[in-house]
N, CA, C and O atoms as CSV, one atom per row, in Angstrom:
chain,resi,resn,atom,element,x,y,z
A,1,MET,N,N,53.454,10.741,76.223
A,1,MET,CA,C,53.748,10.988,75.234
A,1,MET,C,C,54.365,12.491,73.885
A,1,MET,O,O,53.576,12.983,73.078
A,2,LYS,N,N,55.405,12.787,73.959
A,2,LYS,CA,C,55.510,13.953,73.353
A,2,LYS,C,C,57.013,13.709,71.897
A,2,LYS,O,O,58.232,13.537,71.917
A,3,PHE,N,N,55.943,13.838,70.848
A,3,PHE,CA,C,56.611,14.071,69.785
A,3,PHE,C,C,56.816,15.336,68.667
A,3,PHE,O,O,55.908,16.089,68.313
A,4,SER,N,N,58.014,15.383,68.265
A,4,SER,CA,C,58.405,16.510,67.552
A,4,SER,C,C,57.791,16.688,66.111
A,4,SER,O,O,58.574,16.633,65.164
A,5,TRP,N,N,56.721,16.854,65.921
A,5,TRP,CA,C,56.218,16.650,64.565
A,5,TRP,C,C,56.231,18.370,64.054
A,5,TRP,O,O,55.273,19.140,63.990
A,6,ARG,N,N,57.647,18.613,63.738
A,6,ARG,CA,C,57.603,20.084,63.638
A,6,ARG,C,C,58.138,20.515,61.541
A,6,ARG,O,O,58.858,21.362,61.012
A,7,ARG,N,N,57.305,19.405,61.044
A,7,ARG,CA,C,57.786,20.185,59.269
A,7,ARG,C,C,56.326,20.125,58.923
A,7,ARG,O,O,55.535,19.411,59.541
A,8,GLY,N,N,55.896,21.128,57.619
A,8,GLY,CA,C,54.272,21.316,57.764
A,8,GLY,C,C,54.768,22.910,56.622
A,8,GLY,O,O,55.812,23.501,56.348
A,9,VAL,N,N,53.196,23.048,56.242
A,9,VAL,CA,C,53.569,24.063,55.186
A,9,VAL,C,C,52.129,24.440,54.754
A,9,VAL,O,O,51.305,23.644,54.302
A,10,ILE,N,N,51.961,25.644,54.938
A,10,ILE,CA,C,51.076,25.832,54.056
A,10,ILE,C,C,51.232,27.668,53.037
A,10,ILE,O,O,51.744,28.774,53.210
A,11,LYS,N,N,50.469,26.986,52.086
A,11,LYS,CA,C,50.570,28.106,50.738
A,11,LYS,C,C,49.748,28.501,49.953
A,11,LYS,O,O,49.380,27.417,49.501
A,12,PRO,N,N,49.119,29.303,49.394
A,12,PRO,CA,C,48.387,29.363,48.017
A,12,PRO,C,C,48.484,28.616,46.855
A,12,PRO,O,O,49.522,28.452,46.214
A,13,LEU,N,N,47.498,28.208,46.614
A,13,LEU,CA,C,48.071,27.428,45.103
A,13,LEU,C,C,47.936,27.953,43.905
A,13,LEU,O,O,48.101,27.426,42.805
A,14,ARG,N,N,47.632,29.000,44.179
A,14,ARG,CA,C,48.559,29.852,42.796
A,14,ARG,C,C,49.027,31.202,43.220
A,14,ARG,O,O,48.136,31.616,43.962
A,15,ASN,N,N,49.976,32.114,43.131
A,15,ASN,CA,C,51.200,33.210,43.393
A,15,ASN,C,C,50.671,34.657,42.661
A,15,ASN,O,O,51.176,35.738,42.964
A,16,ASN,N,N,49.452,34.503,41.537
A,16,ASN,CA,C,49.241,35.452,40.976
A,16,ASN,C,C,47.877,36.286,41.128
A,16,ASN,O,O,47.170,36.401,40.128
A,17,TYR,N,N,47.508,36.831,42.255
A,17,TYR,CA,C,46.205,36.936,43.092
A,17,TYR,C,C,46.083,38.558,43.308
A,17,TYR,O,O,47.087,39.267,43.244
A,18,LYS,N,N,44.690,39.125,43.587
A,18,LYS,CA,C,45.144,40.601,43.527
A,18,LYS,C,C,44.328,40.754,44.834
A,18,LYS,O,O,44.146,39.641,45.327
A,19,ILE,N,N,43.651,41.970,45.725
A,19,ILE,CA,C,42.656,42.295,46.666
A,19,ILE,C,C,41.309,41.904,46.196
A,19,ILE,O,O,41.114,42.403,45.088
A,20,GLY,N,N,40.241,41.158,46.637
A,20,GLY,CA,C,38.910,40.742,46.014
A,20,GLY,C,C,39.508,39.375,45.679
A,20,GLY,O,O,38.481,39.027,45.096
A,21,ASP,N,N,40.317,38.284,45.551
A,21,ASP,CA,C,40.064,37.414,44.792
A,21,ASP,C,C,40.243,36.323,45.629
A,21,ASP,O,O,41.239,36.186,46.339
A,22,VAL,N,N,39.157,35.403,45.567
A,22,VAL,CA,C,39.290,34.188,46.417
A,22,VAL,C,C,40.068,32.687,45.904
A,22,VAL,O,O,39.715,31.955,44.978
A,23,VAL,N,N,41.251,32.515,46.856
A,23,VAL,CA,C,42.136,32.028,46.656
A,23,VAL,C,C,42.061,30.420,47.484
A,23,VAL,O,O,41.491,30.266,48.564
A,24,ILE,N,N,42.779,29.285,46.699
A,24,ILE,CA,C,42.629,28.061,47.250
A,24,ILE,C,C,43.698,28.009,47.501
A,24,ILE,O,O,44.666,28.081,46.743
A,25,PHE,N,N,43.623,27.744,49.687
A,25,PHE,CA,C,45.146,27.870,50.059
A,25,PHE,C,C,45.067,25.996,50.294
A,25,PHE,O,O,44.159,25.214,50.012
A,26,GLN,N,N,46.261,25.785,50.844
A,26,GLN,CA,C,46.565,24.025,51.261
A,26,GLN,C,C,47.640,24.285,52.345
A,26,GLN,O,O,48.467,25.196,52.399
A,27,ALA,N,N,47.328,22.832,53.546
A,27,ALA,CA,C,48.089,23.591,54.918
A,27,ALA,C,C,48.250,21.708,54.493
A,27,ALA,O,O,47.510,20.899,53.934
A,28,ILE,N,N,49.653,21.644,55.128
A,28,ILE,CA,C,50.287,19.895,55.364
A,28,ILE,C,C,51.212,20.055,56.558
A,28,ILE,O,O,52.104,20.840,56.879
A,29,THR,N,N,50.693,19.106,57.024
A,29,THR,CA,C,51.455,18.483,58.839
A,29,THR,C,C,51.623,17.285,58.316
A,29,THR,O,O,50.762,16.585,57.782
A,30,ILE,N,N,53.412,16.920,58.572
A,30,ILE,CA,C,53.453,15.385,58.799
A,30,ILE,C,C,53.268,14.781,60.411
A,30,ILE,O,O,53.725,15.253,61.452
A,31,HIS,N,N,52.539,13.730,60.231
A,31,HIS,CA,C,52.083,13.405,61.752
A,31,HIS,C,C,51.565,12.585,61.654
A,31,HIS,O,O,50.446,12.673,61.147
A,32,PRO,N,N,52.098,11.233,62.105
A,32,PRO,CA,C,51.860,10.282,62.348
A,32,PRO,C,C,50.155,9.742,63.075
A,32,PRO,O,O,49.699,10.307,64.069
A,33,MET,N,N,49.504,8.731,62.447
A,33,MET,CA,C,48.244,8.769,63.434
A,33,MET,C,C,48.077,7.520,63.814
A,33,MET,O,O,48.100,6.590,63.008
A,34,ASP,N,N,47.904,7.381,64.991
A,34,ASP,CA,C,47.801,5.766,65.689
A,34,ASP,C,C,46.360,5.944,66.290
A,34,ASP,O,O,46.059,6.819,67.102
A,35,THR,N,N,45.698,5.201,65.892
A,35,THR,CA,C,44.173,4.898,66.429
A,35,THR,C,C,44.533,4.141,67.696
A,35,THR,O,O,43.875,3.129,67.450
A,36,GLY,N,N,45.051,3.911,68.779
A,36,GLY,CA,C,45.185,3.138,69.670
A,36,GLY,C,C,45.244,1.499,69.687
A,36,GLY,O,O,45.324,0.809,70.703
A,37,PHE,N,N,45.181,0.985,68.205
A,37,PHE,CA,C,45.064,-0.343,68.143
A,37,PHE,C,C,46.102,-1.188,67.611
A,37,PHE,O,O,45.821,-2.364,67.382
A,38,GLN,N,N,47.534,-0.653,67.328
A,38,GLN,CA,C,48.269,-0.996,66.708
A,38,GLN,C,C,49.189,-1.578,67.859
A,38,GLN,O,O,49.043,-1.225,69.029
A,39,LYS,N,N,50.033,-2.386,67.500
A,39,LYS,CA,C,51.144,-2.794,68.412
A,39,LYS,C,C,52.790,-1.906,68.159
A,39,LYS,O,O,53.066,-1.734,66.972
A,40,ASP,N,N,53.364,-1.610,68.731
A,40,ASP,CA,C,54.950,-1.127,68.472
A,40,ASP,C,C,55.336,-2.688,68.699
A,40,ASP,O,O,54.983,-3.535,69.519
A,41,LYS,N,N,56.233,-2.675,67.581
A,41,LYS,CA,C,56.576,-3.685,66.950
A,41,LYS,C,C,57.873,-4.421,67.852
A,41,LYS,O,O,58.260,-5.575,67.669
A,42,SER,N,N,58.483,-3.370,68.953
A,42,SER,CA,C,59.854,-3.823,69.178
A,42,SER,C,C,59.070,-4.208,70.494
A,42,SER,O,O,59.232,-5.390,70.798
A,43,THR,N,N,57.945,-3.207,71.675
A,43,THR,CA,C,57.980,-3.773,72.821
A,43,THR,C,C,56.679,-5.274,72.477
A,43,THR,O,O,56.669,-6.478,72.737
A,44,GLY,N,N,55.896,-4.470,71.895
A,44,GLY,CA,C,54.345,-5.470,71.838
A,44,GLY,C,C,53.366,-4.555,72.613
A,44,GLY,O,O,52.259,-5.039,72.374
A,45,ARG,N,N,53.205,-3.472,73.427
A,45,ARG,CA,C,52.540,-2.925,73.923
A,45,ARG,C,C,51.755,-2.168,72.588
A,45,ARG,O,O,52.293,-1.651,71.609
A,46,VAL,N,N,50.389,-2.283,72.881
A,46,VAL,CA,C,49.685,-1.406,72.220
A,46,VAL,C,C,49.821,0.293,72.267
A,46,VAL,O,O,49.735,0.911,73.328
A,47,LYS,N,N,50.007,0.830,71.186
A,47,LYS,CA,C,50.779,2.334,70.752
A,47,LYS,C,C,49.262,3.074,71.735
A,47,LYS,O,O,48.186,2.511,71.935
A,48,PRO,N,N,49.678,4.429,72.178
A,48,PRO,CA,C,48.542,5.143,72.342
A,48,PRO,C,C,47.973,5.833,71.564
A,48,PRO,O,O,48.832,6.295,70.814
A,49,ARG,N,N,46.460,6.385,71.139
A,49,ARG,CA,C,46.084,7.408,70.460
A,49,ARG,C,C,46.812,8.178,70.401
A,49,ARG,O,O,47.467,8.537,71.379
A,50,PHE,N,N,46.951,8.774,69.003
A,50,PHE,CA,C,48.258,10.144,68.898
A,50,PHE,C,C,47.762,10.464,67.183
A,50,PHE,O,O,48.133,9.966,66.120
A,51,PHE,N,N,46.811,11.475,67.505
A,51,PHE,CA,C,46.325,12.258,66.439
A,51,PHE,C,C,46.405,13.869,66.194
A,51,PHE,O,O,46.827,14.582,67.104
A,52,VAL,N,N,46.016,14.397,65.023
A,52,VAL,CA,C,45.766,15.706,64.796
A,52,VAL,C,C,44.958,15.783,65.287
A,52,VAL,O,O,44.299,14.757,65.120
A,53,LYS,N,N,44.326,16.683,66.110
A,53,LYS,CA,C,42.697,17.390,66.493
A,53,LYS,C,C,42.078,18.757,66.021
A,53,LYS,O,O,40.939,19.191,66.194
A,54,ARG,N,N,42.759,19.105,65.613
A,54,ARG,CA,C,42.247,20.449,65.543
A,54,ARG,C,C,43.364,21.259,64.529
A,54,ARG,O,O,44.559,20.965,64.557
A,55,LEU,N,N,42.795,22.348,63.603
A,55,LEU,CA,C,43.501,22.954,62.855
A,55,LEU,C,C,42.868,24.232,62.667
A,55,LEU,O,O,41.669,24.336,62.405
A,56,ASP,N,N,43.875,25.480,62.832
A,56,ASP,CA,C,42.857,26.707,62.938
A,56,ASP,C,C,43.397,27.458,61.775
A,56,ASP,O,O,44.610,27.407,61.977
A,57,ILE,N,N,43.219,28.095,60.725
A,57,ILE,CA,C,43.786,28.890,60.448
A,57,ILE,C,C,43.320,30.664,60.742
A,57,ILE,O,O,42.310,31.114,61.284
A,58,LEU,N,N,44.219,31.202,60.286
A,58,LEU,CA,C,44.144,32.648,60.982
A,58,LEU,C,C,45.315,33.718,59.420
A,58,LEU,O,O,46.481,33.634,59.032
A,59,TYR,N,N,43.973,34.677,58.992
A,59,TYR,CA,C,44.666,35.579,58.233
A,59,TYR,C,C,44.558,36.861,58.940
A,59,TYR,O,O,43.497,37.318,59.366
A,60,ASN,N,N,46.002,37.560,59.069
A,60,ASN,CA,C,46.154,38.666,59.501
A,60,ASN,C,C,45.811,38.374,61.357
A,60,ASN,O,O,45.416,39.392,61.926
A,61,ASP,N,N,45.904,37.463,62.004
A,61,ASP,CA,C,45.802,36.879,63.638
A,61,ASP,C,C,43.846,37.008,63.539
A,61,ASP,O,O,43.317,37.484,64.544
A,62,LYS,N,N,43.478,36.844,63.079
A,62,LYS,CA,C,42.105,36.228,63.275
A,62,LYS,C,C,41.201,35.069,62.334
A,62,LYS,O,O,41.125,34.910,61.115
A,63,LYS,N,N,40.842,34.666,62.982
A,63,LYS,CA,C,40.531,33.195,62.849
A,63,LYS,C,C,39.865,33.213,61.754
A,63,LYS,O,O,39.121,34.186,61.630
A,64,VAL,N,N,39.885,32.183,60.599
A,64,VAL,CA,C,39.099,32.491,59.981
A,64,VAL,C,C,38.185,31.271,59.020
A,64,VAL,O,O,37.278,31.328,58.190
A,65,CYS,N,N,39.200,29.907,59.824
A,65,CYS,CA,C,37.943,28.649,59.281
A,65,CYS,C,C,38.662,27.712,60.689
A,65,CYS,O,O,39.276,28.433,61.475
A,66,SER,N,N,38.628,26.375,61.002
A,66,SER,CA,C,38.972,25.791,61.820
A,66,SER,C,C,38.707,24.631,60.986
A,66,SER,O,O,37.776,24.728,60.187
A,67,PHE,N,N,39.428,23.456,61.045
A,67,PHE,CA,C,39.086,21.817,61.176
A,67,PHE,C,C,39.103,21.056,62.421
A,67,PHE,O,O,39.803,21.427,63.363
A,68,ASP,N,N,38.226,19.808,62.489
A,68,ASP,CA,C,38.308,19.224,63.964
A,68,ASP,C,C,38.435,17.505,63.273
A,68,ASP,O,O,37.633,16.744,62.733
A,69,PHE,N,N,39.415,17.458,63.520
A,69,PHE,CA,C,39.974,15.694,63.060
A,69,PHE,C,C,39.360,14.647,64.044
A,69,PHE,O,O,38.984,15.067,65.138
A,70,GLU,N,N,39.221,13.261,63.737
A,70,GLU,CA,C,39.828,12.198,64.721
A,70,GLU,C,C,40.143,10.904,64.204
A,70,GLU,O,O,39.876,10.606,63.040
A,71,VAL,N,N,40.602,10.253,64.868
A,71,VAL,CA,C,41.764,8.940,65.309
A,71,VAL,C,C,41.580,8.622,63.738
A,71,VAL,O,O,42.627,8.416,63.123
A,72,SER,N,N,40.223,8.550,62.932
A,72,SER,CA,C,40.288,7.662,62.018
A,72,SER,C,C,40.998,8.921,60.680
A,72,SER,O,O,40.893,8.731,59.468
A,73,SER,N,N,41.545,9.896,61.192
A,73,SER,CA,C,41.519,10.827,59.371
A,73,SER,C,C,43.339,10.420,59.197
A,73,SER,O,O,44.123,10.076,60.082
A,74,SER,N,N,43.499,10.553,58.219
A,74,SER,CA,C,44.591,9.630,57.316
A,74,SER,C,C,46.411,10.151,58.288
A,74,SER,O,O,46.357,10.871,59.285
A,75,PRO,N,N,47.600,9.698,57.817
A,75,PRO,CA,C,48.454,10.480,58.677
A,75,PRO,C,C,48.693,11.492,57.511
A,75,PRO,O,O,48.221,11.440,56.375
A,76,ASN,N,N,49.947,12.879,58.314
A,76,ASN,CA,C,50.358,13.372,57.520
A,76,ASN,C,C,49.166,13.832,57.151
A,76,ASN,O,O,49.129,13.974,55.928
A,77,PRO,N,N,48.030,14.170,57.763
A,77,PRO,CA,C,46.479,15.349,56.447
A,77,PRO,C,C,46.944,16.490,56.199
A,77,PRO,O,O,47.765,17.189,56.792
A,78,LYS,N,N,46.188,16.667,55.007
A,78,LYS,CA,C,46.400,17.850,53.978
A,78,LYS,C,C,44.852,18.493,54.236
A,78,LYS,O,O,43.902,17.779,54.555
A,79,VAL,N,N,44.783,19.510,54.104
A,79,VAL,CA,C,43.094,20.326,53.733
A,79,VAL,C,C,43.699,21.218,52.841
A,79,VAL,O,O,44.883,21.551,52.792
A,80,LYS,N,N,42.503,21.663,51.952
A,80,LYS,CA,C,42.495,22.975,51.288
A,80,LYS,C,C,41.194,23.655,51.302
A,80,LYS,O,O,40.097,23.112,51.172
A,81,PHE,N,N,41.448,24.952,51.480
A,81,PHE,CA,C,40.265,25.498,51.763
A,81,PHE,C,C,40.496,27.291,50.863
A,81,PHE,O,O,41.562,27.870,50.657
A,82,PRO,N,N,39.309,27.681,50.563
A,82,PRO,CA,C,39.243,29.447,49.942
A,82,PRO,C,C,39.546,29.811,50.766
A,82,PRO,O,O,39.537,29.303,51.888
A,83,LEU,N,N,40.159,31.525,50.175
A,83,LEU,CA,C,40.209,32.201,50.987
A,83,LEU,C,C,40.141,33.443,50.628
A,83,LEU,O,O,41.242,33.749,50.170
A,84,LYS,N,N,38.981,34.860,50.575
A,84,LYS,CA,C,39.241,35.781,50.187
A,84,LYS,C,C,40.479,36.988,50.315
A,84,LYS,O,O,40.737,37.760,51.238
A,85,ILE,N,N,40.899,36.860,49.432
A,85,ILE,CA,C,42.300,38.424,49.743
A,85,ILE,C,C,41.608,39.453,49.748
A,85,ILE,O,O,40.990,39.832,48.753
A,86,THR,N,N,41.608,40.191,51.111
A,86,THR,CA,C,41.231,41.357,51.420
A,86,THR,C,C,42.510,42.803,51.796
A,86,THR,O,O,42.411,44.028,51.864
A,87,SER,N,N,43.553,41.882,51.950
A,87,SER,CA,C,45.001,42.813,52.064
A,87,SER,C,C,46.373,41.865,52.101
A,87,SER,O,O,46.388,40.643,52.248
A,88,ALA,N,N,47.516,42.739,51.930
A,88,ALA,CA,C,48.275,41.633,52.232
A,88,ALA,C,C,48.516,41.232,53.451
A,88,ALA,O,O,47.588,41.808,54.019
A,89,GLY,N,N,49.254,40.489,54.542
A,89,GLY,CA,C,49.508,40.126,55.580
A,89,GLY,C,C,49.755,38.492,55.648
A,89,GLY,O,O,50.196,37.906,54.660
A,90,LYS,N,N,49.442,37.786,56.884
A,90,LYS,CA,C,49.980,36.328,57.047
A,90,LYS,C,C,48.421,35.749,57.175
A,90,LYS,O,O,47.418,36.334,57.583
A,91,VAL,N,N,48.624,34.021,56.546
A,91,VAL,CA,C,48.166,33.739,56.801
A,91,VAL,C,C,48.678,31.998,57.709
A,91,VAL,O,O,49.489,31.251,57.160
A,92,LYS,N,N,48.133,31.691,58.877
A,92,LYS,CA,C,48.681,31.343,59.692
A,92,LYS,C,C,48.035,29.844,59.677
A,92,LYS,O,O,46.831,29.805,59.426
A,93,ALA,N,N,48.778,28.462,59.944
A,93,ALA,CA,C,48.038,27.582,60.286
A,93,ALA,C,C,48.197,27.194,61.657
A,93,ALA,O,O,49.351,27.536,61.911
A,94,VAL,N,N,47.836,26.813,62.417
A,94,VAL,CA,C,47.988,26.023,63.854
A,94,VAL,C,C,47.159,24.717,63.580
A,94,VAL,O,O,45.987,24.537,63.247
A,95,TRP,N,N,48.473,23.666,63.913
A,95,TRP,CA,C,47.970,22.372,64.309
A,95,TRP,C,C,47.945,22.008,65.863
A,95,TRP,O,O,48.864,22.160,66.667
A,96,LYS,N,N,46.775,21.532,66.073
A,96,LYS,CA,C,47.372,20.554,67.955
A,96,LYS,C,C,46.907,19.441,67.701
A,96,LYS,O,O,45.921,19.269,66.984
A,97,ASP,N,N,47.776,18.236,68.446
A,97,ASP,CA,C,47.302,17.402,68.648
A,97,ASP,C,C,46.404,16.550,69.520
A,97,ASP,O,O,45.355,17.186,69.623
A,98,ASN,N,N,46.314,15.485,70.158
A,98,ASN,CA,C,45.301,15.106,70.828
A,98,ASN,C,C,46.022,14.446,72.279
A,98,ASN,O,O,45.476,13.619,73.010
A,99,MET,N,N,47.380,15.041,72.476
A,99,MET,CA,C,48.817,14.894,73.492
A,99,MET,C,C,49.167,16.292,73.500
A,99,MET,O,O,50.372,16.539,73.451
A,100,GLY,N,N,48.117,17.546,73.566
A,100,GLY,CA,C,48.697,18.474,73.854
A,100,GLY,C,C,49.893,19.679,72.826
A,100,GLY,O,O,50.141,20.835,73.169
A,101,ASN,N,N,50.430,19.013,71.624
A,101,ASN,CA,C,51.195,19.400,71.059
A,101,ASN,C,C,50.883,20.560,70.261
A,101,ASN,O,O,49.773,20.391,69.755
A,102,THR,N,N,51.319,21.515,69.978
A,102,THR,CA,C,50.913,22.962,68.894
A,102,THR,C,C,51.861,23.211,67.893
A,102,THR,O,O,52.983,23.591,68.229
A,103,PHE,N,N,51.477,22.998,66.297
A,103,PHE,CA,C,52.551,23.585,65.724
A,103,PHE,C,C,52.277,24.557,64.753
A,103,PHE,O,O,51.119,24.442,64.354
A,104,THR,N,N,52.851,25.405,64.257
A,104,THR,CA,C,52.149,26.839,63.380
A,104,THR,C,C,53.800,26.857,62.410
A,104,THR,O,O,55.010,26.641,62.484
A,105,LYS,N,N,52.701,27.287,61.541
A,105,LYS,CA,C,53.257,27.802,59.835
A,105,LYS,C,C,52.540,28.881,59.656
A,105,LYS,O,O,51.358,28.955,59.991
A,106,SER,N,N,53.371,30.069,58.961
A,106,SER,CA,C,52.968,30.868,58.130
A,106,SER,C,C,53.149,31.262,57.001
A,106,SER,O,O,54.310,31.099,56.627
A,107,VAL,N,N,52.332,31.826,56.114
A,107,VAL,CA,C,52.769,32.510,54.851
A,107,VAL,C,C,52.610,33.771,54.732
A,107,VAL,O,O,51.570,34.315,55.102
A,108,THR,N,N,53.483,34.339,54.267
A,108,THR,CA,C,53.274,36.015,53.853
A,108,THR,C,C,52.666,36.089,52.605
A,108,THR,O,O,53.076,35.379,51.687
A,109,ILE,N,N,51.627,36.953,52.439
A,109,ILE,CA,C,51.205,36.787,51.279
A,109,ILE,C,C,50.854,38.665,50.784
A,109,ILE,O,O,50.345,39.571,51.445
A,110,ASN,N,N,51.442,38.638,49.254
A,110,ASN,CA,C,51.594,40.476,48.902
A,110,ASN,C,C,50.328,40.141,47.572
A,110,ASN,O,O,50.807,39.626,46.561
A,111,PRO,N,N,49.090,40.359,47.556
A,111,PRO,CA,C,48.469,40.844,46.639
A,111,PRO,C,C,48.833,41.574,45.663
A,111,PRO,O,O,49.055,42.736,46.002
A,112,LYS,N,N,49.048,41.245,44.092
A,112,LYS,CA,C,49.608,42.190,42.975
A,112,LYS,C,C,48.894,43.578,42.734
A,112,LYS,O,O,49.309,44.343,41.864
């Protein structure tokens, strides 16, 4: 099963920050979560399991945290995490699902 889930965002929850501050970021993606128990209404067949399996967060290309999900996670998972700002650069979210699909979004940060 190939699903094109290409919507998502990663962003700081406040814009006024400087080097040394700890800022809360939020990462959200639009992704259906199927447990493998629901039936497709049109075919009557059981839908295969389909869920976001992992989210990795990178800051200037260095992994700073990761989140593991399971089939019981809600659709369109959203996570919040703290990040200490050490320099300008990029914060990137890399989502991977159980079918091997990968999706990436990033935000450029410029401490004041």
